[in-house]
C-alpha positions as CSV (number, residue, x, y, z in Angstrom):
1,M,-1.3,53.8,6.0
2,F,-1.7,51.3,8.8
3,R,-4.8,49.7,7.1
4,V,-2.8,49.2,3.9
5,L,0.0,47.5,5.8
6,V,-2.5,45.3,7.5
7,V,-4.2,44.4,4.3
8,L,-1.0,43.7,2.5
9,S,0.5,41.6,5.3
10,T,-2.7,39.7,5.6
11,G,-2.8,39.0,1.8
12,L,0.8,38.0,2.0
13,L,0.1,35.5,4.9
14,I,-2.8,34.1,2.9
15,L,-0.5,33.7,-0.2
16,M,2.2,32.0,1.9
17,A,-0.4,29.6,3.4
18,V,-1.7,28.7,-0.1
19,V,1.9,28.1,-1.3
20,I,2.7,26.0,1.7
21,L,-0.5,24.0,1.3
22,R,0.2,23.4,-2.5
23,V,3.8,22.3,-1.7
24,E,2.5,19.8,0.9
25,T,-0.1,18.6,-1.4
26,A,2.4,17.9,-4.1
27,R,4.7,16.1,-1.6
28,V,1.8,13.9,-0.4
29,E,0.8,13.2,-4.0
30,H,4.3,12.1,-4.8
31,E,4.4,9.9,-1.8
32,I,1.1,8.3,-2.7
33,S,2.4,7.6,-6.2
34,L,5.5,6.0,-4.8
35,L,3.3,3.8,-2.5
36,D,1.1,3.0,-5.5
37,Y,4.0,1.8,-7.5
38,A,5.2,-0.3,-4.5
39,G,1.7,-1.7,-4.2
40,D,1.7,-2.7,-8.0
41,D,5.0,-4.4,-7.4
42,L,3.7,-6.4,-4.5
43,K,0.5,-7.4,-6.5
44,H,2.9,-8.6,-9.3
45,E,5.0,-10.6,-6.8
46,I,1.8,-12.1,-5.3
47,K,0.6,-13.1,-8.7
48,Q,3.9,-14.8,-9.5
49,L,3.8,-16.7,-6.2
50,D,0.3,-17.7,-6.8
51,Q,1.1,-19.1,-10.2
52,Q,4.1,-20.9,-8.7
53,L,1.9,-22.4,-6.0
54,A,-0.7,-23.6,-8.7
55,R,2.2,-25.3,-10.5
56,L,3.3,-27.1,-7.3
57,R,-0.3,-28.2,-6.7
58,N,-0.4,-29.8,-10.2
59,P,-1.3,-33.5,-9.5
60,A,0.8,-34.8,-12.4
61,L,3.8,-32.9,-11.1
62,I,3.2,-34.4,-7.6
63,R,3.1,-37.8,-8.9
64,A,6.3,-37.2,-10.9
65,H,8.1,-36.1,-7.7
66,V,6.7,-39.0,-5.7
67,T,7.9,-41.5,-8.4
68,E,11.3,-39.9,-8.5
69,M,11.7,-40.1,-4.8
70,Q,10.5,-43.7,-4.7
71,L,13.2,-44.5,-7.4
72,R,15.9,-42.8,-5.5
73,R,14.9,-44.6,-2.4
74,Q,14.9,-48.0,-4.2
75,A,18.3,-47.1,-5.8
76,T,19.9,-46.4,-2.3
77,S,18.3,-49.4,-0.6
78,Q,19.5,-52.0,-3.1
79,P,23.0,-53.3,-2.3
80,A,25.8,-52.7,-4.8
81,P,26.4,-55.8,-7.0
82,D,29.5,-57.7,-6.2
83,E,32.3,-57.7,-8.8
């Protein structure tokens, strides 16, 4: 009878260990998937920022901004006409 109890309790402990490991594995896999989604979001944000940076480096756009700033500076440096 004692051997039967030892075998059953050992089997029960092994089954409990297996269940605990499966639960922990599922939890870790879920956490990994959440981190993977966050990584995808960050990659998307990096791509958007890279595209924005490429637009800002556009020589034609830079020239347009410089011309606009020069025109503003000329407009503010000229005295107002007398009436």
